[in-house]
C-alpha positions in Angstrom: 133.4 93.6 100.8 131.4 90.4 101.0 128.9 89.3 98.3 126.2 87.0 99.6 122.8 86.1 98.4 120.5 84.4 100.8 117.0 85.3 99.7 114.4 82.7 99.0 112.4 82.8 95.8 108.9 81.3 95.9 106.5 80.5 93.1 104.1 83.2 94.4 106.9 85.8 93.8 106.8 84.9 90.1 103.2 85.9 89.7 103.9 89.4 88.3 102.7 91.4 85.3 106.1 92.4 84.0 109.1 90.0 84.0 111.4 90.8 86.9 114.4 91.0 84.6 112.8 93.7 82.4 111.7 95.7 85.5 115.2 95.4 87.0 116.8 96.7 83.9 114.4 99.6 83.7 114.9 100.6 87.3 118.7 100.4 87.0 118.7 102.7 83.9 116.2 105.1 85.5 118.5 105.3 88.5 121.4 106.1 86.2 119.3 108.9 84.7 118.7 110.2 88.3 122.4 110.0 89.3 123.6 113.5 88.1 120.7 115.2 89.9 121.3 113.1 93.0 125.0 114.0 93.1 124.1 117.7 92.6 121.8 117.7 95.6 124.7 117.1 98.0 125.4 120.8 97.7 123.4 123.0 100.1 122.7 125.7 97.5 121.1 123.2 95.1 117.3 123.3 95.6 115.7 120.0 95.5 112.6 119.7 93.3 109.4 119.7 95.3 105.7 120.7 95.1 105.5 124.4 96.0 103.1 124.9 98.9 100.2 127.2 98.6 100.4 130.1 101.1 98.5 133.3 101.5 100.2 136.7 100.7 100.1 137.4 104.5 102.0 134.1 105.3 104.5 135.0 102.5 105.1 138.4 104.0 105.6 137.0 107.4 108.1 134.4 106.2 110.0 137.1 104.2 110.1 139.3 107.3 111.5 136.5 109.5 114.1 135.7 106.8 115.3 139.3 106.7 115.7 139.3 110.5 117.7 136.1 110.5 120.0 137.4 107.8 120.5 140.8 109.6 121.5 139.0 112.8 124.2 136.9 111.2 127.8 137.8 111.8 130.1 136.1 109.3 129.3 132.4 109.1 126.5 131.0 111.2 127.4 128.3 113.8 128.0 125.0 112.1 128.0 126.7 108.6 130.9 126.1 106.2 131.3 127.3 102.7 132.2 123.9 101.5 129.6 122.1 103.5 127.5 119.2 102.0 124.3 117.6 103.0 125.4 114.6 105.1 122.3 112.6 104.4 122.9 112.8 100.7 126.5 111.9 101.1 125.5 108.8 103.1 123.0 107.9 100.5 125.5 108.3 97.7 128.0 106.0 99.5 125.3 103.4 100.1 124.0 103.4 96.5 127.5 103.3 95.1 128.4 100.4 97.4 125.2 98.5 96.4 125.7 99.2 92.7 129.2 97.8 92.9 127.8 94.7 94.7 125.2 94.2 92.0 127.7 94.6 89.1 130.2 92.2 90.8 127.6 89.4 91.2 126.2 89.9 87.6 129.7 90.0 86.1 130.8 86.8 87.8 127.5 85.0 86.8 128.0 86.2 83.2 131.7 85.1 83.3 133.0 88.6 82.9 135.8 90.4 84.8 134.7 92.5 87.8 134.9 96.3 87.3 137.5 98.2 89.3 136.1 99.5 92.7 134.7 103.0 92.8 137.0 105.8 93.9 135.4 107.6 96.8 131.9 108.7 97.7 131.7 111.0 94.7 132.4 108.1 92.3 130.1 107.6 89.4 127.7 104.7 90.0 126.4 104.6 86.4 129.1 102.3 85.0 128.2 99.7 87.7 124.4 100.2 87.0 124.9 99.8 83.3 127.1 96.8 83.7 124.3 95.2 85.8 121.5 96.1 83.4 123.4 95.1 80.2 124.6 91.7 81.4 121.8 90.6 83.6 120.1 88.5 80.9 123.4 86.7 80.2 123.9 86.2 84.0 120.4 84.7 84.3 121.2 81.9 81.9 124.9 81.7 82.7 124.6 80.9 86.4 122.9 77.9 88.1 120.9 80.1 90.4 120.1 82.7 87.7 116.5 83.0 88.7 117.4 83.9 92.2 119.9 86.4 91.0 117.4 88.1 88.8 114.9 88.5 91.6 117.6 89.8 94.0 118.8 92.4 91.5 115.1 93.4 90.8 114.3 93.9 94.5 117.5 95.7 95.2 117.2 98.0 92.1 113.7 99.0 93.1 114.8 99.8 96.7 117.7 101.9 95.3 115.3 103.8 93.0 112.9 104.5 95.8 115.7 105.8 97.9 117.0 108.1 95.1 113.5 109.3 94.4 112.9 110.3 98.0 116.2 112.1 98.2 115.3 114.0 95.1 111.8 114.7 96.5 110.3 113.0 93.5 106.7 111.8 93.7 105.8 109.3 91.0 102.0 110.0 91.3 100.7 113.6 91.5 103.8 115.7 91.3 103.1 118.9 89.3 105.8 120.0 86.9 106.9 123.6 86.6 106.2 123.8 82.8 103.6 125.0 80.5 102.3 122.4 78.0 103.4 123.5 74.5 100.3 122.0 72.9 97.5 123.5 75.0 99.5 126.4 76.3 98.1 125.7 79.8 94.5 126.7 78.9 92.0 125.4 81.4 88.5 126.3 82.6 90.0 128.5 85.3 92.8 129.9 83.1 91.2 130.3 79.7 94.1 132.5 78.4 96.7 129.9 79.3 99.8 129.7 81.4 98.5 127.1 83.9 100.9 124.4 85.0 99.0 121.3 83.8 101.6 118.6 83.6 101.6 116.0 86.4 103.7 112.9 86.9 101.4 109.9 87.2 101.7 106.2 87.8 99.0 105.1 85.3 98.7 101.8 87.2 98.6 103.4 90.7 94.9 102.7 91.1 95.6 99.0 91.2 96.1 97.7 94.7 99.4 96.1 95.7 98.7 92.4 96.6 102.1 91.6 97.9 101.9 93.1 101.4 103.7 96.3 100.5 102.4 99.6 102.1 103.7 101.6 99.1 103.0 100.2 95.6 106.1 101.9 94.3 108.3 99.8 96.6 106.9 96.5 95.4 109.2 94.7 93.0 106.4 92.5 91.7 103.9 95.2 90.7 104.4 96.7 87.3 104.5 100.5 86.9 103.8 102.8 84.1 105.1 106.3 85.0 104.1 109.0 82.6 103.7 112.8 82.3 100.0 113.6 81.9 98.6 117.0 80.7 95.5 117.5 82.9 94.3 120.7 81.3 91.2 119.1 79.9 91.7 120.9 76.6 94.9 119.4 75.4 94.6 117.5 72.1 98.1 117.2 70.5 98.5 115.5 67.1 98.6 111.7 67.3 102.2 111.6 66.3 103.1 113.7 69.3 101.3 111.6 71.9 102.8 108.6 73.6 99.6 107.2 74.9 96.2 108.4 76.3 95.1 108.1 79.9 91.5 108.8 81.0 91.1 110.8 77.8 94.2 112.9 78.4 97.5 112.9 76.6 100.4 111.1 78.4 104.0 110.6 77.7 105.7 107.5 79.3 109.0 107.9 81.0 111.0 106.5 77.9 109.7 109.6 75.9 110.7 112.2 78.5 114.0 113.1 76.7 112.0 113.8 73.5 109.3 115.7 75.5 112.0 117.9 77.1 113.3 118.8 73.7 109.9 119.8 72.5 109.4 121.9 75.6 112.7 123.7 75.2 111.9 124.3 71.5 108.5 125.7 72.4 109.9 128.0 75.1 112.6 129.3 72.7 110.0 130.0 70.1 107.8 131.9 72.6 110.8 133.9 73.7 111.7 134.9 70.1 108.1 135.8 69.4 107.9 138.0 72.5 111.2 139.7 71.6 110.0 140.3 68.0 106.7 141.7 69.2 108.4 144.0 71.7 110.9 145.3 69.1 108.1 145.8 66.5 105.9 147.8 68.9 108.8 150.1 69.8 109.5 151.0 66.2 108.0 154.4 65.2 
């Protein structure tokens, strides 16, 4: 494998809101968080996350009827089907991302005067050690190599491209994706669902309204534009305690991406509490 860097860095490229080194580290670690899900999507029976389409009951009935006919006409395995089949597009992407992650880690390791990590073992190798090596030692590489500034910008651009590729494979939308969860604070109460239960959480780029000024069609793909990805409760009625809110956006509570692990734990705890309450109520009502 060859390791070459031939990418010019201009003074205009340095006109950014967030230092490239910080953005690169954030993208690399976010890609590491995506990795287990990305590996899982290689299996055909793993459903990728997506925004469920809105269809009428008549359309749903027609789709169900066609699906039943298709299954009834099957004899054994369908042509081209194999019980151990994997999605070739995901396998290709995994190989490409692992190869690129190794390339990044090798460059940064050499620039930081560290030994290069052993090569990955196959397409299902774990890219996270290479991603973490790059993220952890990029600051040292930036000052330890004569062309450290160019290295940082190359890593930042490459990490953003990798993150975009992974996000597309996972069908992630960083602005507008509705999450299949009920907010534990407002219980999904909205004007149209006053009793609750509405799915009011959306993933938003809080800076998406700002136009990219670097000739990129998608702002997400621009390595120079800062991002602030967050989950926003858009019920219009949600007012969590201040200690439970990461930030506010347009008068709505929002939780930036670094707080998502904490937010997931709160959601799991709330769902467990609701389940226990329903079970207790059911058992109490059945007692004579």
